[in-house]
Each structure stands twice: as structure tokens, then as C-alpha cells.
C-alpha positions as CSV (number, residue, x, y, z in Angstrom):
1,X,-46.4,36.7,-119.3
2,X,-49.4,39.0,-118.4
3,X,-51.6,35.9,-117.7
4,X,-49.0,34.6,-115.2
5,X,-48.9,38.0,-113.4
6,X,-52.8,38.1,-113.4
7,X,-52.8,34.5,-111.9
8,X,-50.4,35.6,-109.2
9,X,-52.3,38.7,-108.5
10,X,-55.6,36.7,-108.3
11,X,-54.0,34.2,-105.9
12,X,-52.6,36.9,-103.7
13,X,-56.0,38.6,-103.6
14,X,-57.6,35.3,-102.5
15,X,-55.0,34.6,-99.8
16,X,-55.5,38.1,-98.4
17,X,-59.2,37.4,-98.2
18,X,-58.7,34.0,-96.5
19,X,-56.4,35.8,-93.9
20,X,-58.9,38.4,-93.3
21,X,-61.6,35.7,-92.7
22,X,-59.4,33.9,-90.3
23,X,-58.6,37.1,-88.5
24,X,-62.3,38.0,-88.1
25,X,-63.1,34.6,-86.8
26,X,-60.2,34.8,-84.2
27,X,-61.5,38.2,-83.0
28,X,-65.0,36.8,-82.8
29,X,-63.8,33.9,-80.8
30,X,-61.8,36.0,-78.3
31,X,-65.0,38.1,-77.8
32,X,-67.0,35.0,-77.2
33,X,-64.3,33.6,-74.8
34,X,-64.4,36.9,-72.7
35,X,-68.3,36.8,-72.6
36,X,-68.2,33.1,-71.4
37,X,-65.6,34.1,-68.7
38,X,-67.7,37.0,-67.5
39,X,-70.8,34.7,-67.5
40,X,-68.9,32.1,-65.7
41,X,-67.7,34.5,-63.0
42,X,-71.3,35.8,-62.6
43,X,-72.6,32.2,-62.1
44,X,-69.9,31.5,-59.5
45,X,-70.9,34.6,-57.6
46,X,-74.5,33.5,-57.7
47,X,-73.5,30.0,-56.3
48,X,-71.6,31.7,-53.5
49,X,-74.8,33.6,-52.5
50,X,-77.0,30.5,-52.8
51,X,-74.7,28.4,-50.5
52,X,-75.5,30.1,-47.2
53,X,-79.2,30.1,-47.9
54,X,-79.2,26.4,-48.6
55,X,-77.1,25.7,-45.4
56,X,-79.5,27.7,-43.3
57,X,-82.5,25.6,-44.5
58,X,-80.5,22.4,-43.7
59,X,-82.5,20.6,-46.5
60,X,-80.7,17.4,-47.5
61,X,-82.2,17.3,-51.0
62,X,-81.2,21.0,-51.6
63,X,-77.7,20.4,-50.2
64,X,-77.2,17.4,-52.5
65,X,-78.4,19.5,-55.6
66,X,-75.9,22.2,-54.6
67,X,-73.1,19.8,-54.1
68,X,-73.6,18.4,-57.6
69,X,-73.5,22.0,-59.1
70,X,-70.3,22.8,-57.1
71,X,-68.5,19.8,-58.7
72,X,-68.9,21.6,-62.0
73,X,-67.5,24.9,-60.8
74,X,-64.0,25.8,-61.8
75,X,-61.4,26.9,-59.3
76,X,-61.2,30.6,-59.9
77,X,-58.7,31.3,-57.2
78,X,-55.1,30.1,-58.1
79,X,-53.6,27.7,-55.6
80,X,-50.8,29.2,-53.6
81,X,-48.1,26.7,-54.8
82,X,-49.0,27.6,-58.5
83,X,-49.1,31.3,-57.9
84,X,-45.7,31.1,-56.3
85,X,-44.2,29.0,-59.0
86,X,-46.0,30.0,-62.2
87,X,-47.6,33.4,-61.3
88,X,-51.2,34.4,-60.7
89,X,-52.7,32.9,-63.8
90,X,-55.8,31.0,-64.3
91,X,-55.3,27.3,-64.8
92,X,-58.8,26.1,-65.4
93,X,-58.9,24.3,-68.8
94,X,-61.8,23.6,-71.2
95,X,-63.0,20.1,-70.9
96,X,-61.3,18.6,-73.9
97,X,-58.0,20.3,-72.9
98,X,-58.4,18.8,-69.3
99,X,-58.7,15.3,-70.6
100,X,-55.7,15.9,-72.9
101,X,-53.8,17.3,-69.9
102,X,-54.6,14.3,-67.8
103,X,-53.3,12.0,-70.6
104,X,-50.0,14.0,-70.8
105,X,-49.7,13.8,-66.9
106,X,-50.0,10.0,-67.0
107,X,-47.6,9.8,-69.9
108,X,-45.1,12.0,-68.2
109,X,-45.2,9.8,-65.1
110,X,-44.6,6.6,-67.2
111,X,-41.7,8.2,-69.2
112,X,-40.1,9.6,-66.0
113,X,-40.3,6.3,-64.2
114,X,-38.6,4.5,-67.2
115,X,-35.8,7.1,-67.2
116,X,-35.3,6.7,-63.5
117,X,-35.2,3.0,-63.7
118,X,-32.5,3.2,-66.4
119,X,-30.4,5.8,-64.4
120,X,-30.6,3.6,-61.3
121,X,-29.4,0.6,-63.4
122,X,-26.5,2.7,-64.6
123,X,-25.7,3.6,-61.1
124,X,-25.3,0.0,-60.2
125,X,-23.2,-1.0,-63.1
126,X,-21.0,2.1,-63.2
127,X,-20.4,3.7,-59.7
128,X,-19.9,7.4,-60.4
129,X,-20.6,10.6,-58.6
130,X,-21.6,12.2,-61.8
131,X,-24.3,9.4,-62.6
132,X,-25.5,9.6,-58.9
133,X,-25.9,13.4,-59.3
134,X,-27.6,13.0,-62.5
135,X,-30.0,10.4,-61.1
136,X,-30.9,12.6,-58.0
137,X,-31.3,15.8,-60.2
138,X,-33.8,13.8,-62.3
139,X,-35.7,12.8,-59.2
140,X,-35.8,16.5,-58.0
141,X,-37.1,17.4,-61.6
142,X,-39.7,14.6,-61.7
143,X,-41.2,15.2,-58.3
144,X,-41.2,18.9,-58.5
145,X,-42.9,18.9,-62.0
146,X,-45.3,16.2,-60.7
147,X,-46.4,18.3,-57.8
148,X,-47.1,21.3,-60.0
149,X,-49.0,19.2,-62.5
150,X,-51.1,17.7,-59.8
151,X,-52.1,21.1,-58.5
152,X,-53.2,22.0,-62.1
153,X,-55.1,18.7,-62.1
154,X,-56.8,19.5,-58.8
155,X,-57.7,23.0,-60.1
156,X,-59.5,21.2,-63.0
157,X,-61.6,18.8,-60.9
158,X,-59.2,16.0,-60.0
159,X,-59.5,14.8,-56.3
160,X,-55.9,13.6,-55.7
161,X,-55.5,12.6,-52.1
162,X,-53.7,15.1,-49.9
163,X,-51.2,12.5,-48.7
164,X,-50.0,11.7,-52.3
165,X,-49.4,15.4,-52.9
166,X,-47.6,15.7,-49.5
167,X,-45.7,12.4,-50.4
168,X,-44.3,14.0,-53.5
169,X,-43.3,17.1,-51.6
170,X,-41.3,14.9,-49.2
171,X,-39.8,13.0,-52.2
172,X,-38.6,16.4,-53.6
173,X,-36.9,17.1,-50.3
174,X,-35.4,13.6,-50.2
175,X,-34.0,13.9,-53.7
176,X,-32.7,17.4,-52.9
177,X,-30.9,16.1,-49.7
178,X,-29.4,13.1,-51.7
179,X,-28.3,15.5,-54.5
180,X,-26.2,17.6,-52.0
181,X,-25.2,14.7,-49.8
182,X,-21.3,14.8,-49.6
183,X,-19.2,11.6,-50.4
184,X,-18.2,9.7,-47.4
185,X,-18.4,6.5,-45.5
186,X,-22.1,6.6,-44.7
187,X,-22.9,7.3,-48.3
188,X,-20.8,4.3,-49.4
189,X,-22.6,2.1,-46.9
190,X,-26.0,3.2,-48.0
191,X,-25.5,3.8,-51.7
192,X,-26.4,0.3,-53.0
193,X,-29.5,-0.2,-50.9
194,X,-30.7,3.2,-52.0
195,X,-30.2,2.5,-55.6
196,X,-31.8,-0.9,-55.3
197,X,-34.8,0.6,-53.5
198,X,-35.2,3.3,-56.3
199,X,-35.2,0.4,-58.9
200,X,-37.9,-1.4,-56.9
201,X,-40.0,1.7,-56.5
202,X,-39.9,2.2,-60.3
203,X,-41.3,-1.3,-60.9
204,X,-44.0,-0.8,-58.2
205,X,-45.2,2.5,-59.6
206,X,-45.6,0.7,-63.0
207,X,-47.7,-1.9,-61.3
208,X,-49.7,0.7,-59.4
209,X,-50.4,2.6,-62.5
210,X,-51.8,-0.4,-64.3
211,X,-54.0,-1.3,-61.3
212,X,-55.3,2.2,-60.8
213,X,-56.1,2.8,-64.6
214,X,-58.0,-0.6,-64.7
215,X,-59.9,0.3,-61.5
216,X,-60.6,3.8,-62.6
217,X,-61.8,2.5,-66.0
218,X,-64.3,0.3,-64.1
219,X,-65.5,3.0,-61.8
220,X,-65.9,5.4,-64.7
221,X,-68.0,2.9,-66.6
222,X,-70.3,2.8,-63.5
223,X,-70.2,6.6,-63.3
224,X,-68.7,6.6,-59.9
225,X,-65.7,8.8,-60.6
226,X,-65.0,11.6,-63.1
227,X,-62.6,11.5,-66.0
228,X,-60.0,13.6,-64.3
229,X,-59.4,11.3,-61.4
230,X,-55.9,9.6,-61.1
231,X,-56.6,7.6,-57.9
232,X,-59.6,6.8,-55.8
233,X,-60.3,6.0,-52.1
234,X,-63.5,4.1,-53.1
235,X,-63.4,0.5,-51.7
236,X,-66.6,-0.5,-53.5
237,X,-64.8,-1.9,-56.6
238,X,-61.6,-3.8,-56.7
239,X,-59.8,-5.7,-59.5
240,X,-59.3,-8.5,-56.9
241,X,-56.7,-10.5,-58.7
242,X,-54.6,-7.4,-59.4
243,X,-55.0,-6.1,-55.8
244,X,-54.0,-9.5,-54.3
245,X,-50.9,-9.5,-56.6
246,X,-50.0,-5.8,-55.8
247,X,-50.5,-5.6,-52.0
248,X,-47.5,-7.8,-51.1
249,X,-45.1,-5.8,-53.2
250,X,-46.5,-2.5,-51.6
251,X,-46.0,-3.9,-48.2
252,X,-42.4,-4.8,-49.0
253,X,-41.8,-1.4,-50.3
254,X,-43.3,0.2,-47.1
255,X,-41.2,-2.1,-44.8
256,X,-38.1,-1.2,-47.0
257,X,-38.6,2.4,-46.2
258,X,-38.7,1.7,-42.5
259,X,-35.6,-0.3,-42.9
260,X,-33.8,2.6,-44.7
261,X,-35.0,4.9,-42.0
262,X,-33.4,2.6,-39.4
263,X,-30.1,2.3,-41.3
264,X,-29.8,6.0,-41.7
265,X,-30.5,6.4,-38.0
266,X,-27.7,4.1,-37.1
267,X,-25.3,5.7,-39.4
268,X,-26.2,9.2,-37.9
269,X,-24.3,8.2,-34.8
270,X,-21.1,8.0,-36.8
271,X,-19.0,11.1,-35.8
272,X,-18.1,11.5,-39.5
273,X,-21.7,11.5,-40.8
274,X,-23.2,14.8,-41.8
275,X,-26.7,16.2,-41.1
276,X,-28.0,14.7,-44.3
277,X,-28.0,11.2,-42.7
278,X,-30.3,12.2,-39.8
279,X,-32.5,14.2,-42.1
280,X,-32.9,11.2,-44.5
281,X,-33.8,8.9,-41.5
282,X,-36.6,11.1,-40.4
283,X,-37.8,11.7,-44.1
284,X,-38.0,7.9,-44.9
285,X,-39.8,7.3,-41.6
286,X,-42.5,9.9,-42.4
287,X,-43.0,8.5,-45.9
288,X,-43.1,4.9,-44.5
289,X,-45.7,5.9,-42.0
290,X,-47.8,7.9,-44.5
291,X,-47.8,5.2,-47.1
292,X,-48.8,2.5,-44.6
293,X,-51.7,4.6,-43.4
294,X,-52.8,5.1,-46.9
295,X,-52.9,1.4,-48.1
């Protein structure tokens, strides 16, 4: 009996020692993290003082060297949308976490697209105000979350085009208007075209994702873009077969947006229509024009 108690006491002592070792390492790590943060802030201030001196000299070689260093600098100032939504925290992530976050961002998009396609299919098979509301609520959630994640991506070195971020803001507004759009004759006229369009967009988004991922993989292999990029404006490398296959579908989607804008505009003249109809006409026109200019 004594030997068992001695064994338990010895194991307890060993566990205490292991816990203390882990505690000491955590404290040391936090101290190192603070030192790194302080050093990083000092370096960023140094860069800020170097920038005007380089600009004054107007030397192309110096400007190029400074631009390369600036690509490495973290975004120390919290973007406005993030500070309003999530507070004035620091969203710059270590490199390994940045890459993991980008992967989670891509997985989130694919999962949300699949869910939206399923909800749209349910809307077609089972006409129901509840399913319509659920689908539109999911769109609000998806695009709202996507915009926040994209701002975090930008804060960590991703160069997502301004139009695509604005596009997602517009999509949040469209989904919100659809969510509160009351049932009526205009809604019954346009419900099926809207749902069919939503299913079409889900399919196009998957094709776009595959094309962009293959294109970015090629550009990363050539060291032309960084690992945090999700899209690219570079026209120097194309996956020609994929691009030729994708462009007609994109064009159809853009023309469909103009057609929806026209249909909403026509319906807006109905005395029974609400303000939602005119608003949706303008929003679809804005998205159609923006998408067409970004091809």
C-alpha cells in the first residue's frame, strides 16, 4: 500500500514539474512576442522616416528597394470596417497562420457556395416564404462574413481588387433587400428568375475558383505573386483552355444581371410595387456594370 502511495506521490511531483516547465516556456514566449512586436513597431517607424528621403532623391533603384521592403511590412493600423465590426484589435498574423487563414477563407467560400446552391434548389422545388427567407439570410451571412475575412486578408498582404470587395458589399445590400422584400405580385413574377440566377452564379463561382487557383499556382511557381493572393490582375499568364471555357459563362452571367435590372425596372412602374423593386433594379445594374468592366 505504501509503495502505491509513493508511486502516486512521485507521479504527482513529476506532473507539477512538467506543468511548471510549460508555464515557464509560455511566459518566456510571451516576453519574446512582446519584444518582437516592439522591434517591429520600431522598424516600421524607421521605414516611415526613410520613405520621404527616398522620394526626395527620386532614384529608381532606391524606390524599388523601398517598395520591396514595404511589401513585407504589416498593416499596423486596423482598417475602419474591422475596427467598427470587431474592435480596434491587431489582425496581422504570423506567416504560418496567414497561409492557414487563406486556406480557411477558400474552404469557407466553397462550403457556402454549396449550401447556397442547395437552398436555391429547395426554393425551386418547394415554394415557401420560410425557405426564401432562409436562403436570403444565408446570402447576408455569407457576403457579410466574406467582406470581413477579405479585409483581414488585405491586412495580411493580399491584394484583393477594390471592385471585388465593393461587389461583395453590394451583394450584402441586395441580399438584405431580398430578405425584407414583402410578398406581392412583383415578387411572384421575379422569384423564379432570381432563384435560377442564384443557382447559375453558384456554378460560375466554382468554375472561377478552379480557374483562379490554377492560375495563381502557375504565377506563384514563377514567383510573380505572393502566397496570400486570391485573384490577380496579371494578364501575362493564362490557362488558355480554362479561360476560353469560362468567359462565355461569365458573359452570360453579366448579361443576366442587366436583364434582371431591366425586369425590376419594368416592375417598379406597377403601382403595387414597393421601393425594394426599384432599389434592386439599380443594384443589379451597378453590379452588372462593375463586373463587365472587371473582366
